[in-house]
N, C-alpha and C positions, 0 to 999 in steps of 0.2 A: 286218900290216893287218887290222882287223876286218872281219868278214864284215857286207856291207851298208853300208859306208861308202864312198861314191862317190869314187874318186881320178882325177884327171886324169891320162892316160897319153899318151906321145909316140910308141909303137909298138904293135905289134898285142900284144894280152894273152898271156901264156904259160899261164895256167890256165883252164879251162873256167868258164862262167858268163854272166850275162846282162850286156850292155854297151850304151853309146851311142856312136855313131860319126858324126862330121861330116867329111867331106873337105875343105871349104872353109868359112871363116867365115860366108858368107851362104847356105850350105845349110841346111837343117834337120837336126836330130838323127834319125839312124835308130836303130831298137831292133834289137840284134843278138844272137844267141845264138852263143856260142863253144863248141864240143863238140870230144872226140878223134875222129879219124877212124875208127878201127877198132881192136880187140884187136891185129890184125897190125902195127899202125903207131901204138902209143899215144904218141910224141912228135910226130904230125901233127895239126894243128888244121884244123877247117873251120868256117866261119861260116853262119849262116841268117839270111836278112833278107827280108821280105815273101813269105814262103814260098819263096824261092829258095835255094839252097846253093851256097857258093862256097869253092874252096879259098883259104887264107890266101895271098895273094901281094903283089907289090909294089905292088898298087893300094891296098891297106889299109895300107901302112907310114907314107904322109904322110897327116897329118889328125889329129884329136883324139879320143881315146878316154875315156870316163868310166865307171867302174865297178870292181868288180863292183857290180850294183844288187840289191836284194831285189824280189821280185815282189809 
């Protein structure tokens, strides 16, 4: 996958980057940053949206993802 080419994903991204997420078809797209949790847990991902940080969990599994996007 080329960097900057948006790709529709059906599950939480497995690599850090900037993505768009939409839970339901009628909701607006949310701009989301996915990043690694910490050096102690390199495989755990967290996401930041609207100034809030969330652990990647089941709420984000269902929905449409688009990215990684370039800024």
